[in-house]
KENUTOR-526276 format. One record per residue (C-alpha): residue in three letters; chain; x, y, z. Coordinates in Angstrom, 1 decimal, padded with zeros to 4 digits. Last residue first. Layout:
! residues N
rec aa: ala	ch: A	east: X	north: Y	up: Z;
...
This chain:
! residues 287
rec aa: unk	ch: A	east: 019.4	north: -005.2	up: 009.1;
rec aa: unk	ch: A	east: 017.6	north: -006.7	up: 012.7;
rec aa: unk	ch: A	east: 017.9	north: -002.7	up: 013.5;
rec aa: unk	ch: A	east: 016.4	north: -001.9	up: 010.0;
rec aa: unk	ch: A	east: 014.0	north: -004.4	up: 010.1;
rec aa: unk	ch: A	east: 012.5	north: -003.9	up: 013.2;
rec aa: unk	ch: A	east: 012.2	north: -000.2	up: 013.1;
rec aa: unk	ch: A	east: 010.2	north: -001.0	up: 009.7;
rec aa: unk	ch: A	east: 008.4	north: -003.7	up: 011.5;
rec aa: unk	ch: A	east: 007.4	north: -001.9	up: 014.6;
rec aa: unk	ch: A	east: 006.7	north: 001.4	up: 012.6;
rec aa: unk	ch: A	east: 004.2	north: -000.1	up: 010.1;
rec aa: unk	ch: A	east: 003.1	north: -002.6	up: 013.3;
rec aa: unk	ch: A	east: 002.2	north: 001.0	up: 015.5;
rec aa: unk	ch: A	east: 000.3	north: 002.4	up: 012.1;
rec aa: unk	ch: A	east: -002.0	north: -000.7	up: 012.0;
rec aa: unk	ch: A	east: -005.4	north: 000.8	up: 012.7;
rec aa: unk	ch: A	east: -005.0	north: 004.2	up: 011.4;
rec aa: unk	ch: A	east: -002.9	north: 003.4	up: 008.6;
rec aa: unk	ch: A	east: -005.2	north: 000.1	up: 007.3;
rec aa: unk	ch: A	east: -008.6	north: 002.7	up: 008.0;
rec aa: unk	ch: A	east: -006.9	north: 005.5	up: 005.5;
rec aa: unk	ch: A	east: -005.8	north: 003.1	up: 003.2;
rec aa: unk	ch: A	east: -009.8	north: 001.2	up: 003.3;
rec aa: unk	ch: A	east: -011.2	north: 004.9	up: 003.4;
rec aa: unk	ch: A	east: -009.5	north: 006.2	up: 000.2;
rec aa: unk	ch: A	east: -012.1	north: 004.9	up: -002.2;
rec aa: unk	ch: A	east: -015.3	north: 005.3	up: -000.3;
rec aa: unk	ch: A	east: -014.5	north: 009.3	up: 000.5;
rec aa: unk	ch: A	east: -013.2	north: 009.9	up: -002.6;
rec aa: unk	ch: A	east: -016.9	north: 008.6	up: -003.9;
rec aa: unk	ch: A	east: -018.8	north: 010.3	up: -001.7;
rec aa: unk	ch: A	east: -016.6	north: 013.4	up: -003.1;
rec aa: unk	ch: A	east: -018.0	north: 013.1	up: -006.7;
rec aa: unk	ch: A	east: -021.4	north: 012.2	up: -005.1;
rec aa: unk	ch: A	east: -021.5	north: 015.6	up: -003.9;
rec aa: unk	ch: A	east: -020.0	north: 017.3	up: -006.8;
rec aa: unk	ch: A	east: -022.8	north: 016.3	up: -009.1;
rec aa: unk	ch: A	east: -022.4	north: 019.1	up: -011.7;
rec aa: unk	ch: A	east: -023.1	north: 016.6	up: -014.6;
rec aa: unk	ch: A	east: -020.2	north: 018.1	up: -016.8;
rec aa: unk	ch: A	east: -017.2	north: 017.9	up: -014.1;
rec aa: unk	ch: A	east: -018.9	north: 014.4	up: -013.0;
rec aa: unk	ch: A	east: -017.4	north: 012.7	up: -016.0;
rec aa: unk	ch: A	east: -014.1	north: 013.5	up: -015.4;
rec aa: unk	ch: A	east: -014.1	north: 013.5	up: -011.5;
rec aa: unk	ch: A	east: -015.5	north: 009.7	up: -012.5;
rec aa: unk	ch: A	east: -013.2	north: 008.7	up: -014.9;
rec aa: unk	ch: A	east: -010.3	north: 009.4	up: -012.7;
rec aa: unk	ch: A	east: -012.4	north: 007.4	up: -009.8;
rec aa: unk	ch: A	east: -012.6	north: 004.8	up: -012.0;
rec aa: unk	ch: A	east: -008.7	north: 004.5	up: -012.8;
rec aa: unk	ch: A	east: -007.8	north: 004.5	up: -009.2;
rec aa: unk	ch: A	east: -010.7	north: 002.3	up: -008.0;
rec aa: unk	ch: A	east: -009.8	north: -000.4	up: -010.6;
rec aa: unk	ch: A	east: -011.1	north: -000.9	up: -013.4;
rec aa: unk	ch: A	east: -011.8	north: -004.6	up: -014.9;
rec aa: unk	ch: A	east: -015.8	north: -004.0	up: -015.3;
rec aa: unk	ch: A	east: -015.5	north: -000.1	up: -016.9;
rec aa: unk	ch: A	east: -012.6	north: -001.3	up: -019.5;
rec aa: unk	ch: A	east: -009.8	north: 000.4	up: -019.3;
rec aa: unk	ch: A	east: -007.5	north: -002.6	up: -017.6;
rec aa: unk	ch: A	east: -003.9	north: -002.2	up: -019.0;
rec aa: unk	ch: A	east: -003.1	north: 001.1	up: -019.8;
rec aa: unk	ch: A	east: -004.9	north: 003.0	up: -016.8;
rec aa: unk	ch: A	east: -004.3	north: 000.0	up: -014.6;
rec aa: unk	ch: A	east: -000.8	north: 000.5	up: -015.0;
rec aa: unk	ch: A	east: -000.3	north: 003.6	up: -014.1;
rec aa: unk	ch: A	east: -003.2	north: 004.3	up: -011.1;
rec aa: unk	ch: A	east: -001.8	north: 002.1	up: -008.4;
rec aa: unk	ch: A	east: -003.6	north: 003.4	up: -005.2;
rec aa: unk	ch: A	east: -004.3	north: -000.4	up: -003.8;
rec aa: unk	ch: A	east: -001.6	north: -002.0	up: -005.1;
rec aa: unk	ch: A	east: 000.7	north: 000.5	up: -003.4;
rec aa: unk	ch: A	east: -001.5	north: 000.4	up: 000.1;
rec aa: unk	ch: A	east: -001.9	north: -003.4	up: 000.0;
rec aa: unk	ch: A	east: 002.0	north: -003.4	up: -000.9;
rec aa: unk	ch: A	east: 003.0	north: -001.4	up: 001.6;
rec aa: unk	ch: A	east: 000.6	north: -003.5	up: 004.5;
rec aa: unk	ch: A	east: 002.1	north: -006.5	up: 003.4;
rec aa: unk	ch: A	east: 005.1	north: -005.9	up: 003.3;
rec aa: unk	ch: A	east: 004.8	north: -004.4	up: 007.0;
rec aa: unk	ch: A	east: 002.1	north: -008.0	up: 008.3;
rec aa: unk	ch: A	east: 005.3	north: -010.2	up: 006.6;
rec aa: unk	ch: A	east: 008.0	north: -007.9	up: 008.5;
rec aa: unk	ch: A	east: 006.3	north: -008.3	up: 011.9;
rec aa: unk	ch: A	east: 005.2	north: -012.4	up: 011.5;
rec aa: unk	ch: A	east: 008.6	north: -013.5	up: 011.0;
rec aa: unk	ch: A	east: 008.8	north: -016.0	up: 013.8;
rec aa: unk	ch: A	east: 005.9	north: -017.6	up: 011.6;
rec aa: unk	ch: A	east: 007.6	north: -018.0	up: 008.1;
rec aa: unk	ch: A	east: 010.4	north: -019.4	up: 010.6;
rec aa: unk	ch: A	east: 008.8	north: -022.4	up: 011.8;
rec aa: unk	ch: A	east: 006.3	north: -024.3	up: 010.7;
rec aa: unk	ch: A	east: 006.4	north: -023.1	up: 007.0;
rec aa: unk	ch: A	east: 010.2	north: -023.1	up: 007.0;
rec aa: unk	ch: A	east: 011.2	north: -026.0	up: 008.9;
rec aa: unk	ch: A	east: 008.6	north: -028.0	up: 006.7;
rec aa: unk	ch: A	east: 010.1	north: -026.7	up: 003.6;
rec aa: unk	ch: A	east: 013.8	north: -027.8	up: 005.5;
rec aa: unk	ch: A	east: 012.1	north: -031.4	up: 006.2;
rec aa: unk	ch: A	east: 011.1	north: -031.6	up: 010.4;
rec aa: unk	ch: A	east: 012.9	north: -034.7	up: 011.8;
rec aa: unk	ch: A	east: 013.2	north: -033.8	up: 015.0;
rec aa: unk	ch: A	east: 017.4	north: -033.2	up: 015.1;
rec aa: unk	ch: A	east: 016.3	north: -030.9	up: 011.5;
rec aa: unk	ch: A	east: 013.8	north: -028.5	up: 013.7;
rec aa: unk	ch: A	east: 016.6	north: -028.1	up: 016.4;
rec aa: unk	ch: A	east: 019.1	north: -027.1	up: 013.6;
rec aa: unk	ch: A	east: 016.7	north: -025.3	up: 012.0;
rec aa: unk	ch: A	east: 015.9	north: -023.2	up: 015.2;
rec aa: unk	ch: A	east: 019.8	north: -023.2	up: 016.2;
rec aa: unk	ch: A	east: 020.2	north: -021.1	up: 013.2;
rec aa: unk	ch: A	east: 019.5	north: -018.1	up: 014.5;
rec aa: unk	ch: A	east: 017.1	north: -015.8	up: 012.7;
rec aa: unk	ch: A	east: 018.6	north: -012.6	up: 011.8;
rec aa: unk	ch: A	east: 019.0	north: -013.0	up: 007.6;
rec aa: unk	ch: A	east: 015.3	north: -014.3	up: 008.0;
rec aa: unk	ch: A	east: 014.6	north: -010.6	up: 009.1;
rec aa: unk	ch: A	east: 017.1	north: -008.6	up: 006.4;
rec aa: unk	ch: A	east: 015.9	north: -010.7	up: 003.3;
rec aa: unk	ch: A	east: 012.2	north: -009.6	up: 004.1;
rec aa: unk	ch: A	east: 012.3	north: -006.2	up: 002.5;
rec aa: unk	ch: A	east: 014.1	north: -007.5	up: -000.3;
rec aa: unk	ch: A	east: 012.1	north: -010.4	up: -001.2;
rec aa: unk	ch: A	east: 008.8	north: -007.4	up: -001.1;
rec aa: unk	ch: A	east: 010.9	north: -005.3	up: -002.8;
rec aa: unk	ch: A	east: 011.3	north: -007.6	up: -005.8;
rec aa: unk	ch: A	east: 007.9	north: -009.0	up: -006.0;
rec aa: unk	ch: A	east: 006.1	north: -006.1	up: -006.3;
rec aa: unk	ch: A	east: 006.4	north: -005.4	up: -009.8;
rec aa: unk	ch: A	east: 006.1	north: -008.6	up: -010.7;
rec aa: unk	ch: A	east: 002.8	north: -009.1	up: -008.3;
rec aa: unk	ch: A	east: 001.2	north: -005.8	up: -009.4;
rec aa: unk	ch: A	east: 002.0	north: -007.1	up: -013.0;
rec aa: unk	ch: A	east: 000.4	north: -010.7	up: -012.4;
rec aa: unk	ch: A	east: -002.4	north: -009.2	up: -010.9;
rec aa: unk	ch: A	east: -003.2	north: -007.1	up: -014.0;
rec aa: unk	ch: A	east: -003.1	north: -010.0	up: -016.5;
rec aa: unk	ch: A	east: -005.4	north: -012.1	up: -014.4;
rec aa: unk	ch: A	east: -007.9	north: -009.4	up: -014.6;
rec aa: unk	ch: A	east: -007.8	north: -009.2	up: -018.7;
rec aa: unk	ch: A	east: -008.7	north: -005.8	up: -020.0;
rec aa: unk	ch: A	east: -005.6	north: -006.2	up: -022.7;
rec aa: unk	ch: A	east: -004.4	north: -010.1	up: -022.9;
rec aa: unk	ch: A	east: -004.8	north: -010.3	up: -027.0;
rec aa: unk	ch: A	east: -001.1	north: -011.7	up: -027.2;
rec aa: unk	ch: A	east: 000.0	north: -009.2	up: -029.9;
rec aa: unk	ch: A	east: -001.6	north: -006.8	up: -027.4;
rec aa: unk	ch: A	east: 000.3	north: -008.1	up: -024.8;
rec aa: unk	ch: A	east: 003.9	north: -007.7	up: -026.2;
rec aa: unk	ch: A	east: 003.9	north: -004.4	up: -027.8;
rec aa: unk	ch: A	east: 002.4	north: -003.1	up: -023.7;
rec aa: unk	ch: A	east: 005.1	north: -004.8	up: -022.5;
rec aa: unk	ch: A	east: 007.5	north: -002.8	up: -025.1;
rec aa: unk	ch: A	east: 005.8	north: 000.2	up: -024.2;
rec aa: unk	ch: A	east: 005.4	north: -000.3	up: -020.4;
rec aa: unk	ch: A	east: 009.1	north: -001.2	up: -019.1;
rec aa: unk	ch: A	east: 010.9	north: 002.4	up: -019.2;
rec aa: unk	ch: A	east: 007.7	north: 003.6	up: -017.6;
rec aa: unk	ch: A	east: 007.4	north: 001.5	up: -014.7;
rec aa: unk	ch: A	east: 011.2	north: 002.2	up: -013.5;
rec aa: unk	ch: A	east: 014.1	north: 000.3	up: -012.6;
rec aa: unk	ch: A	east: 015.7	north: 001.0	up: -009.7;
rec aa: unk	ch: A	east: 014.2	north: -002.0	up: -007.5;
rec aa: unk	ch: A	east: 015.2	north: -004.6	up: -010.2;
rec aa: unk	ch: A	east: 018.8	north: -003.7	up: -009.4;
rec aa: unk	ch: A	east: 018.8	north: -005.0	up: -005.9;
rec aa: unk	ch: A	east: 017.1	north: -007.8	up: -007.5;
rec aa: unk	ch: A	east: 019.4	north: -008.8	up: -009.3;
rec aa: unk	ch: A	east: 022.2	north: -008.1	up: -007.1;
rec aa: unk	ch: A	east: 020.4	north: -010.9	up: -004.9;
rec aa: unk	ch: A	east: 020.5	north: -013.6	up: -007.7;
rec aa: unk	ch: A	east: 023.8	north: -012.9	up: -008.0;
rec aa: unk	ch: A	east: 025.0	north: -013.2	up: -004.9;
rec aa: unk	ch: A	east: 023.1	north: -016.4	up: -004.6;
rec aa: unk	ch: A	east: 024.8	north: -017.4	up: -008.1;
rec aa: unk	ch: A	east: 026.3	north: -020.5	up: -006.5;
rec aa: unk	ch: A	east: 025.1	north: -022.1	up: -003.6;
rec aa: unk	ch: A	east: 024.9	north: -021.0	up: 000.2;
rec aa: unk	ch: A	east: 021.5	north: -021.0	up: 002.0;
rec aa: unk	ch: A	east: 020.1	north: -018.8	up: 004.6;
rec aa: unk	ch: A	east: 019.3	north: -015.0	up: 003.5;
rec aa: unk	ch: A	east: 018.6	north: -016.0	up: -000.6;
rec aa: unk	ch: A	east: 016.5	north: -019.4	up: 000.5;
rec aa: unk	ch: A	east: 014.5	north: -016.8	up: 003.4;
rec aa: unk	ch: A	east: 014.0	north: -014.2	up: 000.7;
rec aa: unk	ch: A	east: 013.1	north: -016.9	up: -002.3;
rec aa: unk	ch: A	east: 010.4	north: -018.3	up: 000.3;
rec aa: unk	ch: A	east: 009.1	north: -015.0	up: 001.6;
rec aa: unk	ch: A	east: 008.9	north: -013.4	up: -001.5;
rec aa: unk	ch: A	east: 006.8	north: -015.9	up: -003.8;
rec aa: unk	ch: A	east: 003.9	north: -017.0	up: -001.6;
rec aa: unk	ch: A	east: 003.9	north: -012.9	up: 000.2;
rec aa: unk	ch: A	east: 003.2	north: -011.8	up: -003.0;
rec aa: unk	ch: A	east: 001.0	north: -014.3	up: -003.9;
rec aa: unk	ch: A	east: -000.9	north: -013.0	up: -001.2;
rec aa: unk	ch: A	east: -001.0	north: -009.0	up: -001.9;
rec aa: unk	ch: A	east: -001.7	north: -010.0	up: -005.4;
rec aa: unk	ch: A	east: -005.0	north: -012.0	up: -004.7;
rec aa: unk	ch: A	east: -006.0	north: -009.1	up: -001.5;
rec aa: unk	ch: A	east: -005.1	north: -006.1	up: -004.0;
rec aa: unk	ch: A	east: -006.7	north: -007.4	up: -007.5;
rec aa: unk	ch: A	east: -009.7	north: -009.0	up: -005.5;
rec aa: unk	ch: A	east: -010.5	north: -005.3	up: -003.3;
rec aa: unk	ch: A	east: -009.9	north: -003.6	up: -006.7;
rec aa: unk	ch: A	east: -012.0	north: -004.7	up: -008.5;
rec aa: unk	ch: A	east: -014.7	north: -004.9	up: -005.5;
rec aa: unk	ch: A	east: -014.2	north: -000.7	up: -005.3;
rec aa: unk	ch: A	east: -014.6	north: -000.5	up: -009.1;
rec aa: unk	ch: A	east: -017.4	north: -002.8	up: -009.4;
rec aa: unk	ch: A	east: -019.2	north: -000.6	up: -006.0;
rec aa: unk	ch: A	east: -018.1	north: 002.8	up: -007.2;
rec aa: unk	ch: A	east: -020.7	north: 002.0	up: -010.6;
rec aa: unk	ch: A	east: -021.7	north: 005.8	up: -010.4;
rec aa: unk	ch: A	east: -025.1	north: 004.8	up: -010.2;
rec aa: unk	ch: A	east: -024.5	north: 002.5	up: -007.2;
rec aa: unk	ch: A	east: -022.0	north: 003.4	up: -005.1;
rec aa: unk	ch: A	east: -022.0	north: 007.1	up: -006.2;
rec aa: unk	ch: A	east: -025.9	north: 006.9	up: -005.5;
rec aa: unk	ch: A	east: -025.7	north: 005.8	up: -002.4;
rec aa: unk	ch: A	east: -022.7	north: 007.5	up: -000.8;
rec aa: unk	ch: A	east: -024.5	north: 011.1	up: -002.2;
rec aa: unk	ch: A	east: -027.7	north: 009.4	up: -000.8;
rec aa: unk	ch: A	east: -026.8	north: 010.1	up: 002.4;
rec aa: unk	ch: A	east: -027.2	north: 013.7	up: 002.3;
rec aa: unk	ch: A	east: -026.7	north: 015.3	up: 005.9;
rec aa: unk	ch: A	east: -029.2	north: 018.1	up: 006.6;
rec aa: unk	ch: A	east: -030.8	north: 020.8	up: 004.2;
rec aa: unk	ch: A	east: -029.5	north: 023.5	up: 006.4;
rec aa: unk	ch: A	east: -025.5	north: 021.0	up: 006.9;
rec aa: unk	ch: A	east: -024.3	north: 024.2	up: 008.9;
rec aa: unk	ch: A	east: -020.9	north: 023.4	up: 007.1;
rec aa: unk	ch: A	east: -021.6	north: 023.9	up: 003.5;
rec aa: unk	ch: A	east: -023.1	north: 027.6	up: 004.4;
rec aa: unk	ch: A	east: -020.5	north: 029.7	up: 002.5;
rec aa: unk	ch: A	east: -021.3	north: 028.5	up: -001.0;
rec aa: unk	ch: A	east: -019.8	north: 026.2	up: -003.7;
rec aa: unk	ch: A	east: -020.2	north: 023.0	up: -001.7;
rec aa: unk	ch: A	east: -023.7	north: 023.9	up: -000.1;
rec aa: unk	ch: A	east: -025.0	north: 024.0	up: -004.2;
rec aa: unk	ch: A	east: -022.9	north: 021.1	up: -004.9;
rec aa: unk	ch: A	east: -025.2	north: 019.0	up: -001.8;
rec aa: unk	ch: A	east: -023.2	north: 018.5	up: 001.0;
rec aa: unk	ch: A	east: -022.9	north: 014.9	up: 002.8;
rec aa: unk	ch: A	east: -019.6	north: 014.1	up: 000.9;
rec aa: unk	ch: A	east: -018.2	north: 018.0	up: 001.3;
rec aa: unk	ch: A	east: -018.1	north: 016.8	up: 005.1;
rec aa: unk	ch: A	east: -015.6	north: 014.3	up: 004.5;
rec aa: unk	ch: A	east: -013.5	north: 016.6	up: 001.7;
rec aa: unk	ch: A	east: -013.5	north: 019.3	up: 004.0;
rec aa: unk	ch: A	east: -012.4	north: 016.8	up: 007.0;
rec aa: unk	ch: A	east: -009.9	north: 015.3	up: 004.6;
rec aa: unk	ch: A	east: -008.0	north: 018.6	up: 003.7;
rec aa: unk	ch: A	east: -008.2	north: 020.3	up: 007.6;
rec aa: unk	ch: A	east: -006.7	north: 017.3	up: 009.1;
rec aa: unk	ch: A	east: -004.0	north: 017.2	up: 006.6;
rec aa: unk	ch: A	east: -002.8	north: 020.7	up: 006.7;
rec aa: unk	ch: A	east: -003.4	north: 020.7	up: 010.5;
rec aa: unk	ch: A	east: -001.1	north: 017.6	up: 010.1;
rec aa: unk	ch: A	east: 001.3	north: 019.2	up: 008.0;
rec aa: unk	ch: A	east: 001.6	north: 022.1	up: 010.2;
rec aa: unk	ch: A	east: 002.5	north: 020.4	up: 013.1;
rec aa: unk	ch: A	east: 005.0	north: 018.4	up: 011.7;
rec aa: unk	ch: A	east: 006.8	north: 022.0	up: 010.6;
rec aa: unk	ch: A	east: 006.0	north: 023.6	up: 013.5;
rec aa: unk	ch: A	east: 007.7	north: 020.4	up: 015.7;
rec aa: unk	ch: A	east: 010.7	north: 020.4	up: 013.1;
rec aa: unk	ch: A	east: 011.1	north: 024.2	up: 014.2;
rec aa: unk	ch: A	east: 011.1	north: 023.0	up: 017.7;
rec aa: unk	ch: A	east: 013.9	north: 020.6	up: 017.9;
rec aa: unk	ch: A	east: 016.8	north: 022.7	up: 018.4;
rec aa: unk	ch: A	east: 014.5	north: 023.8	up: 021.8;
rec aa: unk	ch: A	east: 014.0	north: 020.3	up: 022.4;
rec aa: unk	ch: A	east: 017.9	north: 019.0	up: 022.2;
rec aa: unk	ch: A	east: 019.0	north: 022.3	up: 024.4;
rec aa: unk	ch: A	east: 016.4	north: 021.0	up: 026.9;
rec aa: unk	ch: A	east: 018.0	north: 017.1	up: 026.8;
rec aa: unk	ch: A	east: 021.1	north: 018.2	up: 026.9;
rec aa: unk	ch: A	east: 020.6	north: 020.5	up: 030.0;
rec aa: unk	ch: A	east: 018.9	north: 017.5	up: 031.9;
rec aa: unk	ch: A	east: 021.9	north: 015.3	up: 031.0;
rec aa: unk	ch: A	east: 024.1	north: 018.0	up: 032.9;
rec aa: unk	ch: A	east: 022.1	north: 018.5	up: 035.8;
rec aa: unk	ch: A	east: 021.4	north: 014.6	up: 036.3;
rec aa: unk	ch: A	east: 025.1	north: 014.4	up: 035.8;
rec aa: unk	ch: A	east: 026.1	north: 017.2	up: 038.2;
């Protein structure tokens, strides 16, 4: 009787979830069709894109669209700029936020709660509120179009979230690790880097992926503080390319540029989606 009752409850639950399945399935189908259309358009000519024969590839696959976008349209410059900004920023964010979250979660000192509240408050401050005074300060210091300034801004905007995210991971670890390390004569810093830091690897991986995607796709700050072609990241560079290609008519090259730009984050989602879910779930349970 208990099994029949449980089966009935599961069946009723599945029936209630059918509308949700339909909505999610429709969204997945829409996204798949949209990405697929852009991908096929990147191998077509401008004439084929605006005709009914794009998917027939009567003139073959035009791989030269990618070569032209990478070299002529300076996608290679924007791509390498974003790769540099993202890798350096993500590394620095982890080196700053992981020790900070560890200290806040494990050590009791005067001002601990004040610092935690300030970090939580920083999460609610939109970038648009600080961009004007920040731009005035940067202009006076003549630091516009500086790569390291942009990296500093990315780090500053991401440290509060990363610290807040990793806080629950460190909070859930047992103190026996630190006690055992202290008995063996390990210093507090050595305990953190050799023992505690590896134990929160799921959280480190998850927050790094989030930061990578955020910084790679960031547009607002880079548009204001990096408007020269040689320092532009992919988001600003792609926008300027789209504006220019509206007059040149090279739509195949434009879509090839789009594919090159979103490919890193797409690959990241494909291969690391399980780690993202595991990290978020673990953080929610531990918190």
